[in-house]
PyMOL commands that place a pseudoatom at each C-alpha (Angstrom):
pseudoatom trace, name=CA, resn=MET, resi=1, chain=A, elem=C, hetatm=0, pos=[-10.977, 13.028, -5.205]
pseudoatom trace, name=CA, resn=ALA, resi=2, chain=A, elem=C, hetatm=0, pos=[-10.146, 10.910, -7.876]
pseudoatom trace, name=CA, resn=ASP, resi=3, chain=A, elem=C, hetatm=0, pos=[-6.509, 10.810, -7.424]
pseudoatom trace, name=CA, resn=SER, resi=4, chain=A, elem=C, hetatm=0, pos=[-6.240, 12.348, -3.805]
pseudoatom trace, name=CA, resn=ASN, resi=5, chain=A, elem=C, hetatm=0, pos=[-2.484, 11.723, -3.550]
pseudoatom trace, name=CA, resn=PRO, resi=6, chain=A, elem=C, hetatm=0, pos=[-0.607, 11.641, -7.004]
pseudoatom trace, name=CA, resn=GLN, resi=7, chain=A, elem=C, hetatm=0, pos=[2.792, 11.254, -5.360]
pseudoatom trace, name=CA, resn=LEU, resi=8, chain=A, elem=C, hetatm=0, pos=[1.519, 7.871, -3.671]
pseudoatom trace, name=CA, resn=THR, resi=9, chain=A, elem=C, hetatm=0, pos=[0.122, 6.764, -7.112]
pseudoatom trace, name=CA, resn=THR, resi=10, chain=A, elem=C, hetatm=0, pos=[3.610, 7.243, -8.669]
pseudoatom trace, name=CA, resn=ALA, resi=11, chain=A, elem=C, hetatm=0, pos=[5.174, 5.676, -5.938]
pseudoatom trace, name=CA, resn=LEU, resi=12, chain=A, elem=C, hetatm=0, pos=[2.872, 2.663, -6.024]
pseudoatom trace, name=CA, resn=GLU, resi=13, chain=A, elem=C, hetatm=0, pos=[3.447, 2.375, -9.828]
pseudoatom trace, name=CA, resn=SER, resi=14, chain=A, elem=C, hetatm=0, pos=[7.149, 2.530, -9.255]
pseudoatom trace, name=CA, resn=LEU, resi=15, chain=A, elem=C, hetatm=0, pos=[7.310, -0.156, -6.531]
pseudoatom trace, name=CA, resn=GLU, resi=16, chain=A, elem=C, hetatm=0, pos=[4.965, -2.436, -8.806]
pseudoatom trace, name=CA, resn=LYS, resi=17, chain=A, elem=C, hetatm=0, pos=[7.382, -1.836, -12.097]
pseudoatom trace, name=CA, resn=ARG, resi=18, chain=A, elem=C, hetatm=0, pos=[10.268, -2.844, -9.633]
pseudoatom trace, name=CA, resn=LEU, resi=19, chain=A, elem=C, hetatm=0, pos=[8.583, -6.076, -8.236]
pseudoatom trace, name=CA, resn=GLU, resi=20, chain=A, elem=C, hetatm=0, pos=[7.615, -7.092, -11.501]
pseudoatom trace, name=CA, resn=THR, resi=21, chain=A, elem=C, hetatm=0, pos=[11.221, -6.599, -12.972]
pseudoatom trace, name=CA, resn=PRO, resi=22, chain=A, elem=C, hetatm=0, pos=[12.583, -10.305, -13.316]
pseudoatom trace, name=CA, resn=ILE, resi=23, chain=A, elem=C, hetatm=0, pos=[16.097, -10.575, -11.232]
pseudoatom trace, name=CA, resn=VAL, resi=24, chain=A, elem=C, hetatm=0, pos=[18.959, -10.840, -13.668]
pseudoatom trace, name=CA, resn=PRO, resi=25, chain=A, elem=C, hetatm=0, pos=[21.546, -13.602, -12.389]
pseudoatom trace, name=CA, resn=GLY, resi=26, chain=A, elem=C, hetatm=0, pos=[24.104, -11.987, -10.198]
pseudoatom trace, name=CA, resn=GLU, resi=27, chain=A, elem=C, hetatm=0, pos=[22.073, -8.836, -9.691]
pseudoatom trace, name=CA, resn=LEU, resi=28, chain=A, elem=C, hetatm=0, pos=[19.946, -10.026, -6.584]
pseudoatom trace, name=CA, resn=SER, resi=29, chain=A, elem=C, hetatm=0, pos=[21.689, -7.119, -4.332]
pseudoatom trace, name=CA, resn=SER, resi=30, chain=A, elem=C, hetatm=0, pos=[20.947, -4.439, -6.830]
pseudoatom trace, name=CA, resn=TRP, resi=31, chain=A, elem=C, hetatm=0, pos=[17.487, -5.659, -7.511]
pseudoatom trace, name=CA, resn=VAL, resi=32, chain=A, elem=C, hetatm=0, pos=[16.661, -6.094, -3.532]
pseudoatom trace, name=CA, resn=ASP, resi=33, chain=A, elem=C, hetatm=0, pos=[18.086, -2.550, -2.987]
pseudoatom trace, name=CA, resn=GLN, resi=34, chain=A, elem=C, hetatm=0, pos=[16.246, -0.909, -5.857]
pseudoatom trace, name=CA, resn=ALA, resi=35, chain=A, elem=C, hetatm=0, pos=[13.010, -2.692, -4.419]
pseudoatom trace, name=CA, resn=VAL, resi=36, chain=A, elem=C, hetatm=0, pos=[13.767, -1.547, -0.846]
pseudoatom trace, name=CA, resn=SER, resi=37, chain=A, elem=C, hetatm=0, pos=[14.107, 2.016, -2.065]
pseudoatom trace, name=CA, resn=ALA, resi=38, chain=A, elem=C, hetatm=0, pos=[10.669, 1.987, -3.822]
pseudoatom trace, name=CA, resn=LEU, resi=39, chain=A, elem=C, hetatm=0, pos=[9.110, 0.378, -0.859]
pseudoatom trace, name=CA, resn=ASP, resi=40, chain=A, elem=C, hetatm=0, pos=[10.361, 3.224, 1.314]
pseudoatom trace, name=CA, resn=GLU, resi=41, chain=A, elem=C, hetatm=0, pos=[9.252, 5.770, -0.651]
pseudoatom trace, name=CA, resn=VAL, resi=42, chain=A, elem=C, hetatm=0, pos=[5.731, 4.196, -0.691]
pseudoatom trace, name=CA, resn=SER, resi=43, chain=A, elem=C, hetatm=0, pos=[6.025, 3.568, 3.149]
pseudoatom trace, name=CA, resn=GLN, resi=44, chain=A, elem=C, hetatm=0, pos=[7.077, 7.209, 3.878]
pseudoatom trace, name=CA, resn=LEU, resi=45, chain=A, elem=C, hetatm=0, pos=[3.960, 8.567, 1.500]
pseudoatom trace, name=CA, resn=LEU, resi=46, chain=A, elem=C, hetatm=0, pos=[1.431, 6.154, 2.602]
pseudoatom trace, name=CA, resn=LYS, resi=47, chain=A, elem=C, hetatm=0, pos=[2.092, 6.816, 6.310]
pseudoatom trace, name=CA, resn=ARG, resi=48, chain=A, elem=C, hetatm=0, pos=[1.816, 10.241, 5.760]
pseudoatom trace, name=CA, resn=HIS, resi=49, chain=A, elem=C, hetatm=0, pos=[-1.284, 9.895, 3.877]
pseudoatom trace, name=CA, resn=ILE, resi=50, chain=A, elem=C, hetatm=0, pos=[-3.028, 7.793, 6.337]
pseudoatom trace, name=CA, resn=THR, resi=51, chain=A, elem=C, hetatm=0, pos=[-2.308, 10.067, 9.335]
pseudoatom trace, name=CA, resn=GLU, resi=52, chain=A, elem=C, hetatm=0, pos=[-2.895, 13.402, 7.365]
pseudoatom trace, name=CA, resn=ASN, resi=53, chain=A, elem=C, hetatm=0, pos=[-5.404, 12.848, 4.679]
pseudoatom trace, name=CA, resn=HIS, resi=54, chain=A, elem=C, hetatm=0, pos=[-7.673, 9.968, 5.630]
pseudoatom trace, name=CA, resn=PRO, resi=55, chain=A, elem=C, hetatm=0, pos=[-8.761, 11.332, 9.037]
pseudoatom trace, name=CA, resn=LYS, resi=56, chain=A, elem=C, hetatm=0, pos=[-10.057, 14.469, 7.338]
pseudoatom trace, name=CA, resn=GLN, resi=57, chain=A, elem=C, hetatm=0, pos=[-11.750, 12.387, 4.645]
pseudoatom trace, name=CA, resn=LEU, resi=58, chain=A, elem=C, hetatm=0, pos=[-13.280, 9.924, 7.101]
pseudoatom trace, name=CA, resn=ASN, resi=59, chain=A, elem=C, hetatm=0, pos=[-14.342, 12.863, 9.313]
pseudoatom trace, name=CA, resn=GLU, resi=60, chain=A, elem=C, hetatm=0, pos=[-16.209, 14.433, 6.376]
pseudoatom trace, name=CA, resn=ILE, resi=61, chain=A, elem=C, hetatm=0, pos=[-17.989, 11.220, 5.447]
pseudoatom trace, name=CA, resn=LEU, resi=62, chain=A, elem=C, hetatm=0, pos=[-19.231, 11.232, 9.087]
pseudoatom trace, name=CA, resn=VAL, resi=63, chain=A, elem=C, hetatm=0, pos=[-20.107, 14.762, 9.077]
pseudoatom trace, name=CA, resn=GLN, resi=64, chain=A, elem=C, hetatm=0, pos=[-22.289, 14.365, 5.843]
pseudoatom trace, name=CA, resn=ASP, resi=65, chain=A, elem=C, hetatm=0, pos=[-23.999, 10.989, 6.828]
pseudoatom trace, name=CA, resn=LYS, resi=66, chain=A, elem=C, hetatm=0, pos=[-23.814, 9.425, 10.107]
pseudoatom trace, name=CA, resn=GLY, resi=67, chain=A, elem=C, hetatm=0, pos=[-25.395, 6.448, 8.753]
pseudoatom trace, name=CA, resn=LEU, resi=68, chain=A, elem=C, hetatm=0, pos=[-21.844, 5.611, 7.213]
pseudoatom trace, name=CA, resn=ALA, resi=69, chain=A, elem=C, hetatm=0, pos=[-20.249, 5.072, 10.654]
pseudoatom trace, name=CA, resn=ALA, resi=70, chain=A, elem=C, hetatm=0, pos=[-19.707, 1.540, 10.314]
pseudoatom trace, name=CA, resn=ARG, resi=71, chain=A, elem=C, hetatm=0, pos=[-18.157, 1.974, 6.893]
pseudoatom trace, name=CA, resn=VAL, resi=72, chain=A, elem=C, hetatm=0, pos=[-15.777, 4.570, 8.351]
pseudoatom trace, name=CA, resn=GLU, resi=73, chain=A, elem=C, hetatm=0, pos=[-14.972, 2.200, 11.148]
pseudoatom trace, name=CA, resn=GLN, resi=74, chain=A, elem=C, hetatm=0, pos=[-13.975, -0.463, 8.389]
pseudoatom trace, name=CA, resn=LEU, resi=75, chain=A, elem=C, hetatm=0, pos=[-11.932, 1.885, 6.702]
pseudoatom trace, name=CA, resn=GLN, resi=76, chain=A, elem=C, hetatm=0, pos=[-9.918, 2.953, 9.730]
pseudoatom trace, name=CA, resn=GLU, resi=77, chain=A, elem=C, hetatm=0, pos=[-9.311, -0.711, 10.535]
pseudoatom trace, name=CA, resn=ALA, resi=78, chain=A, elem=C, hetatm=0, pos=[-8.176, -1.301, 6.976]
pseudoatom trace, name=CA, resn=ASP, resi=79, chain=A, elem=C, hetatm=0, pos=[-5.620, 1.753, 7.435]
pseudoatom trace, name=CA, resn=VAL, resi=80, chain=A, elem=C, hetatm=0, pos=[-4.243, -0.287, 10.486]
pseudoatom trace, name=CA, resn=ALA, resi=81, chain=A, elem=C, hetatm=0, pos=[-4.082, -3.328, 8.521]
pseudoatom trace, name=CA, resn=LEU, resi=82, chain=A, elem=C, hetatm=0, pos=[-2.429, -1.673, 5.748]
pseudoatom trace, name=CA, resn=VAL, resi=83, chain=A, elem=C, hetatm=0, pos=[0.395, -0.356, 8.041]
pseudoatom trace, name=CA, resn=GLU, resi=84, chain=A, elem=C, hetatm=0, pos=[0.768, -3.922, 9.335]
pseudoatom trace, name=CA, resn=GLN, resi=85, chain=A, elem=C, hetatm=0, pos=[0.940, -5.546, 5.970]
pseudoatom trace, name=CA, resn=LEU, resi=86, chain=A, elem=C, hetatm=0, pos=[3.694, -2.960, 4.948]
pseudoatom trace, name=CA, resn=VAL, resi=87, chain=A, elem=C, hetatm=0, pos=[5.712, -3.655, 7.939]
pseudoatom trace, name=CA, resn=GLU, resi=88, chain=A, elem=C, hetatm=0, pos=[5.671, -7.493, 7.206]
pseudoatom trace, name=CA, resn=VAL, resi=89, chain=A, elem=C, hetatm=0, pos=[6.741, -6.766, 3.271]
pseudoatom trace, name=CA, resn=ARG, resi=90, chain=A, elem=C, hetatm=0, pos=[9.585, -4.489, 4.755]
pseudoatom trace, name=CA, resn=ARG, resi=91, chain=A, elem=C, hetatm=0, pos=[10.480, -7.486, 6.866]
pseudoatom trace, name=CA, resn=ILE, resi=92, chain=A, elem=C, hetatm=0, pos=[10.768, -9.914, 4.123]
pseudoatom trace, name=CA, resn=ALA, resi=93, chain=A, elem=C, hetatm=0, pos=[12.709, -7.191, 1.999]
pseudoatom trace, name=CA, resn=ASP, resi=94, chain=A, elem=C, hetatm=0, pos=[15.165, -7.012, 4.995]
pseudoatom trace, name=CA, resn=VAL, resi=95, chain=A, elem=C, hetatm=0, pos=[15.724, -10.541, 5.266]
pseudoatom trace, name=CA, resn=LEU, resi=96, chain=A, elem=C, hetatm=0, pos=[16.365, -10.974, 1.613]
pseudoatom trace, name=CA, resn=ARG, resi=97, chain=A, elem=C, hetatm=0, pos=[18.791, -7.828, 1.596]
pseudoatom trace, name=CA, resn=ALA, resi=98, chain=A, elem=C, hetatm=0, pos=[20.670, -9.449, 4.529]
pseudoatom trace, name=CA, resn=ASN, resi=99, chain=A, elem=C, hetatm=0, pos=[21.086, -12.613, 2.629]
pseudoatom trace, name=CA, resn=SER, resi=100, chain=A, elem=C, hetatm=0, pos=[21.312, -11.345, -1.097]
pseudoatom trace, name=CA, resn=GLU, resi=101, chain=A, elem=C, hetatm=0, pos=[25.166, -10.588, -1.064]
pseudoatom trace, name=CA, resn=ARG, resi=102, chain=A, elem=C, hetatm=0, pos=[25.959, -13.988, 0.582]
pseudoatom trace, name=CA, resn=LEU, resi=103, chain=A, elem=C, hetatm=0, pos=[23.907, -15.798, -2.049]
pseudoatom trace, name=CA, resn=GLU, resi=104, chain=A, elem=C, hetatm=0, pos=[25.407, -14.092, -5.194]
pseudoatom trace, name=CA, resn=PRO, resi=105, chain=A, elem=C, hetatm=0, pos=[26.099, -15.600, -7.744]
pseudoatom trace, name=CA, resn=ASP, resi=106, chain=A, elem=C, hetatm=0, pos=[24.098, -18.763, -6.804]
pseudoatom trace, name=CA, resn=GLU, resi=107, chain=A, elem=C, hetatm=0, pos=[20.747, -16.892, -6.025]
pseudoatom trace, name=CA, resn=ALA, resi=108, chain=A, elem=C, hetatm=0, pos=[18.745, -20.180, -6.379]
pseudoatom trace, name=CA, resn=PRO, resi=109, chain=A, elem=C, hetatm=0, pos=[18.226, -20.479, -2.354]
pseudoatom trace, name=CA, resn=ALA, resi=110, chain=A, elem=C, hetatm=0, pos=[16.684, -16.892, -2.225]
pseudoatom trace, name=CA, resn=GLU, resi=111, chain=A, elem=C, hetatm=0, pos=[14.089, -17.778, -4.883]
pseudoatom trace, name=CA, resn=ASP, resi=112, chain=A, elem=C, hetatm=0, pos=[11.299, -18.534, -2.570]
pseudoatom trace, name=CA, resn=LEU, resi=113, chain=A, elem=C, hetatm=0, pos=[12.051, -15.224, -0.431]
pseudoatom trace, name=CA, resn=ASN, resi=114, chain=A, elem=C, hetatm=0, pos=[12.189, -13.305, -3.581]
pseudoatom trace, name=CA, resn=GLN, resi=115, chain=A, elem=C, hetatm=0, pos=[8.928, -14.590, -4.624]
pseudoatom trace, name=CA, resn=ALA, resi=116, chain=A, elem=C, hetatm=0, pos=[7.437, -13.852, -0.975]
pseudoatom trace, name=CA, resn=LEU, resi=117, chain=A, elem=C, hetatm=0, pos=[8.504, -10.364, -1.413]
pseudoatom trace, name=CA, resn=VAL, resi=118, chain=A, elem=C, hetatm=0, pos=[7.013, -9.853, -4.867]
pseudoatom trace, name=CA, resn=ASP, resi=119, chain=A, elem=C, hetatm=0, pos=[3.882, -11.436, -3.903]
pseudoatom trace, name=CA, resn=GLN, resi=120, chain=A, elem=C, hetatm=0, pos=[3.262, -9.848, -0.835]
pseudoatom trace, name=CA, resn=GLY, resi=121, chain=A, elem=C, hetatm=0, pos=[4.486, -6.647, -2.266]
pseudoatom trace, name=CA, resn=LEU, resi=122, chain=A, elem=C, hetatm=0, pos=[1.988, -6.752, -5.053]
pseudoatom trace, name=CA, resn=GLN, resi=123, chain=A, elem=C, hetatm=0, pos=[-0.868, -7.559, -2.799]
pseudoatom trace, name=CA, resn=LEU, resi=124, chain=A, elem=C, hetatm=0, pos=[-0.079, -4.668, -0.677]
pseudoatom trace, name=CA, resn=ILE, resi=125, chain=A, elem=C, hetatm=0, pos=[-0.299, -2.412, -3.698]
pseudoatom trace, name=CA, resn=ILE, resi=126, chain=A, elem=C, hetatm=0, pos=[-3.504, -3.905, -4.555]
pseudoatom trace, name=CA, resn=GLU, resi=127, chain=A, elem=C, hetatm=0, pos=[-4.749, -3.325, -0.963]
pseudoatom trace, name=CA, resn=ILE, resi=128, chain=A, elem=C, hetatm=0, pos=[-3.636, 0.307, -1.074]
pseudoatom trace, name=CA, resn=ARG, resi=129, chain=A, elem=C, hetatm=0, pos=[-5.610, 1.010, -4.063]
pseudoatom trace, name=CA, resn=LYS, resi=130, chain=A, elem=C, hetatm=0, pos=[-8.405, -0.775, -2.948]
pseudoatom trace, name=CA, resn=GLN, resi=131, chain=A, elem=C, hetatm=0, pos=[-8.614, 1.207, 0.341]
pseudoatom trace, name=CA, resn=GLU, resi=132, chain=A, elem=C, hetatm=0, pos=[-8.093, 4.794, -1.695]
pseudoatom trace, name=CA, resn=SER, resi=133, chain=A, elem=C, hetatm=0, pos=[-10.840, 3.516, -3.890]
pseudoatom trace, name=CA, resn=ALA, resi=134, chain=A, elem=C, hetatm=0, pos=[-12.958, 2.761, -0.966]
pseudoatom trace, name=CA, resn=ILE, resi=135, chain=A, elem=C, hetatm=0, pos=[-12.586, 5.804, 0.848]
pseudoatom trace, name=CA, resn=SER, resi=136, chain=A, elem=C, hetatm=0, pos=[-13.244, 7.747, -2.593]
pseudoatom trace, name=CA, resn=THR, resi=137, chain=A, elem=C, hetatm=0, pos=[-16.237, 5.831, -2.957]
pseudoatom trace, name=CA, resn=TRP, resi=138, chain=A, elem=C, hetatm=0, pos=[-17.755, 6.401, 0.349]
pseudoatom trace, name=CA, resn=TYR, resi=139, chain=A, elem=C, hetatm=0, pos=[-16.841, 10.010, 0.604]
pseudoatom trace, name=CA, resn=LEU, resi=140, chain=A, elem=C, hetatm=0, pos=[-18.613, 10.620, -2.602]
pseudoatom trace, name=CA, resn=GLU, resi=141, chain=A, elem=C, hetatm=0, pos=[-21.490, 8.355, -1.297]
pseudoatom trace, name=CA, resn=ALA, resi=142, chain=A, elem=C, hetatm=0, pos=[-21.795, 10.577, 1.684]
pseudoatom trace, name=CA, resn=PHE, resi=143, chain=A, elem=C, hetatm=0, pos=[-22.399, 13.668, -0.301]
pseudoatom trace, name=CA, resn=HIS, resi=144, chain=A, elem=C, hetatm=0, pos=[-24.702, 12.034, -2.706]
pseudoatom trace, name=CA, resn=ARG, resi=145, chain=A, elem=C, hetatm=0, pos=[-26.706, 9.301, -0.932]
pseudoatom trace, name=CA, resn=ASP, resi=146, chain=A, elem=C, hetatm=0, pos=[-30.395, 9.198, -1.047]
pseudoatom trace, name=CA, resn=ARG, resi=147, chain=A, elem=C, hetatm=0, pos=[-31.752, 9.221, 2.305]
pseudoatom trace, name=CA, resn=GLY, resi=148, chain=A, elem=C, hetatm=0, pos=[-35.177, 9.388, 1.406]
pseudoatom trace, name=CA, resn=VAL, resi=149, chain=A, elem=C, hetatm=0, pos=[-37.573, 11.737, 3.205]
pseudoatom trace, name=CA, resn=VAL, resi=150, chain=A, elem=C, hetatm=0, pos=[-35.784, 13.633, 5.751]
pseudoatom trace, name=CA, resn=ASP, resi=151, chain=A, elem=C, hetatm=0, pos=[-37.727, 16.161, 8.132]
for i in range(1, 151): cmd.bond("trace and resi %d" % i, "trace and resi %d" % (i + 1))
show_as sticks, trace
zoom trace
């Protein structure tokens, strides 16, 4: 359960590296294309993981410990928020991509948009990792939780 989706982990690392790589002057279009490609891979894997794996894990938490129902609901809400956050990051990337060729070689006007993509993309990565850690923690807790004396 420590790494329930190694492909997603690898894709997140790739996106993180791409977002942290500085843009060389005149290379904005290429940088954006690579960032969008990495974002698309994360998007595909995350959506599949949320729709296929998370329901099973969250259901198993409830089966093992009904007292964690509120936590499961929070985790489900966090999944919805992650998808919304992913859509927003992609929207920023699309706007930057649409303007990147027009702005080269003077990319200064795109600096704020680029910084928004980097900041929100890195925040998305952190939130995905936090969600995976939370699900893993509550999954393990459901099996090992001390419920006191049970008749």
